C-alpha positions as a Markdown table, in Angstrom:
| # | Residue | x | y | z |
|---|---|---|---|---|
| 1 | Met | 6.6 | 120.6 | -92.8 |
| 2 | Leu | 6.0 | 120.8 | -89.1 |
| 3 | Ala | 4.1 | 117.1 | -89.5 |
| 4 | Ala | 7.3 | 115.6 | -91.8 |
| 5 | Ala | 10.1 | 116.6 | -88.6 |
| 6 | Ala | 7.2 | 115.6 | -85.6 |
| 7 | Gly | 7.0 | 112.3 | -87.6 |
| 8 | Leu | 10.6 | 112.2 | -88.5 |
| 9 | Val | 11.3 | 112.9 | -84.2 |
| 10 | Thr | 9.0 | 110.1 | -83.9 |
| 11 | Val | 10.0 | 107.9 | -85.8 |
| 12 | Leu | 13.8 | 108.5 | -84.7 |
| 13 | Gly | 12.7 | 108.0 | -81.1 |
| 14 | Ile | 11.1 | 104.7 | -81.7 |
| 15 | Ile | 14.3 | 103.7 | -82.6 |
| 16 | Ala | 16.3 | 104.9 | -79.9 |
| 17 | Leu | 13.9 | 103.2 | -77.8 |
| 18 | Val | 14.3 | 99.7 | -79.8 |
| 19 | Val | 18.4 | 100.0 | -79.6 |
| 20 | Leu | 18.0 | 100.6 | -76.2 |
| 21 | Leu | 15.5 | 97.9 | -75.2 |
| 22 | Arg | 17.6 | 95.8 | -76.7 |
| 23 | Thr | 21.1 | 97.1 | -75.0 |
| 24 | Val | 19.3 | 96.9 | -71.3 |
| 25 | Gly | 16.1 | 94.6 | -71.9 |
| 26 | Asp | 19.0 | 91.6 | -72.8 |
| 27 | Gly | 17.1 | 89.2 | -69.7 |
| 28 | Ile | 21.3 | 88.7 | -69.1 |
| 29 | Pro | 21.6 | 88.7 | -64.7 |
| 30 | Val | 23.7 | 90.6 | -62.5 |
| 31 | Val | 26.4 | 89.8 | -60.1 |
| 32 | Thr | 26.0 | 90.9 | -56.6 |
| 33 | Asp | 27.2 | 90.6 | -53.5 |
| 34 | Ile | 30.9 | 89.0 | -54.2 |
| 35 | Arg | 32.1 | 87.6 | -50.2 |
| 36 | Ala | 35.9 | 87.5 | -50.4 |
| 37 | Asp | 37.8 | 85.3 | -47.2 |
| 38 | Val | 41.5 | 85.2 | -47.0 |
| 39 | Gly | 42.7 | 81.8 | -45.9 |
| 40 | Asp | 45.8 | 80.7 | -45.3 |
| 41 | Gln | 49.5 | 82.1 | -46.5 |
| 42 | Gly | 47.4 | 84.3 | -48.5 |
| 43 | Arg | 44.5 | 82.4 | -50.7 |
| 44 | Val | 42.0 | 84.9 | -51.2 |
| 45 | Glu | 38.7 | 83.1 | -51.9 |
| 46 | Phe | 36.3 | 84.7 | -53.6 |
| 47 | Ser | 32.3 | 83.9 | -54.0 |
| 48 | Trp | 28.8 | 84.9 | -54.3 |
| 49 | Pro | 24.9 | 83.5 | -54.9 |
| 50 | Asp | 24.5 | 82.0 | -58.3 |
| 51 | Pro | 22.1 | 85.2 | -59.7 |
| 52 | Gly | 19.8 | 82.8 | -61.9 |
| 53 | Ile | 22.6 | 82.0 | -64.7 |
| 54 | Ala | 20.9 | 79.5 | -68.0 |
| 55 | Asp | 23.2 | 76.3 | -68.6 |
| 56 | Asp | 25.4 | 78.0 | -71.5 |
| 57 | Asp | 26.2 | 80.9 | -69.8 |
| 58 | Arg | 29.5 | 81.4 | -67.4 |
| 59 | Tyr | 31.3 | 83.5 | -65.6 |
| 60 | Gln | 33.6 | 86.6 | -67.0 |
| 61 | Leu | 36.3 | 87.7 | -64.1 |
| 62 | Thr | 38.6 | 90.6 | -64.2 |
| 63 | Ile | 40.8 | 89.8 | -60.5 |
| 64 | Thr | 43.1 | 93.1 | -60.5 |
| 65 | Glu | 46.1 | 92.8 | -58.1 |
| 66 | Asp | 48.0 | 95.5 | -57.4 |
| 67 | Gly | 46.3 | 97.4 | -60.2 |
| 68 | Ile | 47.2 | 94.2 | -62.8 |
| 69 | Ala | 44.4 | 93.0 | -63.7 |
| 70 | Ser | 43.3 | 90.0 | -65.3 |
| 71 | Val | 41.3 | 87.4 | -67.2 |
| 72 | Pro | 41.1 | 84.0 | -66.5 |
| 73 | Ala | 38.6 | 81.5 | -68.4 |
| 74 | Leu | 35.3 | 82.2 | -68.0 |
| 75 | Gln | 33.6 | 79.6 | -65.6 |
| 76 | Ala | 30.2 | 78.0 | -64.2 |
| 77 | Ser | 31.5 | 78.4 | -61.2 |
| 78 | Thr | 30.4 | 80.5 | -58.1 |
| 79 | Arg | 33.8 | 80.2 | -56.6 |
| 80 | Phe | 37.3 | 81.8 | -57.5 |
| 81 | Val | 40.4 | 81.0 | -55.0 |
| 82 | Val | 43.3 | 83.3 | -56.1 |
| 83 | Asp | 47.3 | 82.9 | -54.0 |
| 84 | Ala | 48.5 | 86.4 | -53.0 |
| 85 | Asp | 51.3 | 87.4 | -51.3 |
| 86 | Pro | 51.2 | 89.3 | -47.7 |
| 87 | Gly | 50.2 | 93.1 | -48.1 |
| 88 | Asp | 48.8 | 92.9 | -51.7 |
| 89 | Thr | 44.9 | 94.3 | -52.6 |
| 90 | Val | 43.4 | 92.0 | -54.6 |
| 91 | Cys | 40.1 | 92.5 | -56.6 |
| 92 | Leu | 37.7 | 91.1 | -58.4 |
| 93 | Ser | 34.7 | 91.9 | -60.9 |
| 94 | Val | 32.4 | 89.4 | -62.2 |
| 95 | Val | 30.6 | 89.4 | -66.0 |
| 96 | Val | 27.6 | 87.3 | -66.8 |
| 97 | Asn | 28.8 | 86.4 | -70.6 |
| 98 | Arg | 26.0 | 84.5 | -72.5 |
| 99 | Asn | 26.8 | 83.3 | -75.7 |
| 100 | Gly | 29.8 | 86.2 | -76.0 |
| 101 | Thr | 27.4 | 89.0 | -75.2 |
| 102 | Ala | 28.9 | 90.1 | -71.7 |
| 103 | Gly | 26.3 | 91.4 | -69.5 |
| 104 | Ala | 26.6 | 94.2 | -66.8 |
| 105 | Ala | 29.6 | 94.1 | -64.5 |
| 106 | Ser | 29.0 | 93.3 | -60.7 |
| 107 | Ala | 30.5 | 95.7 | -57.8 |
| 108 | Glu | 34.9 | 95.7 | -57.5 |
| 109 | Lys | 35.0 | 94.0 | -54.5 |
| 110 | Cys | 38.3 | 94.4 | -53.3 |
| 111 | Val | 40.4 | 92.9 | -49.3 |
| 112 | Asp | 43.8 | 93.0 | -48.3 |
| 113 | Val | 45.5 | 89.9 | -48.0 |
| 114 | Thr | 47.4 | 90.1 | -44.1 |
| 115 | Gly | 49.6 | 87.3 | -42.4 |
| 116 | Gly | 52.4 | 85.7 | -43.4 |
């Protein structure tokens, strides 16, 4: 009985490890070091270095402007420009999407838009 319980625990441990490795070890790169540059009239340009995406990978962006989130279409570019009003706070996080599977999200980068 004790041997059967130990065997069951071992099998469950192996299954959990396989599931964890499939989830974490998917090889989808994570975006880091997002820059935000505010230009004339509230134009914000976000950019980031390519973390080593594959040809078919795309960036999935989440833009939050004054607490309202939007997700534009997937893109291949490491640059995204948004127009904001002076006084707005604009934030961006980026996820690499591989064949419909999203990787881990980048840290959110926020900028306060000034000027007028």
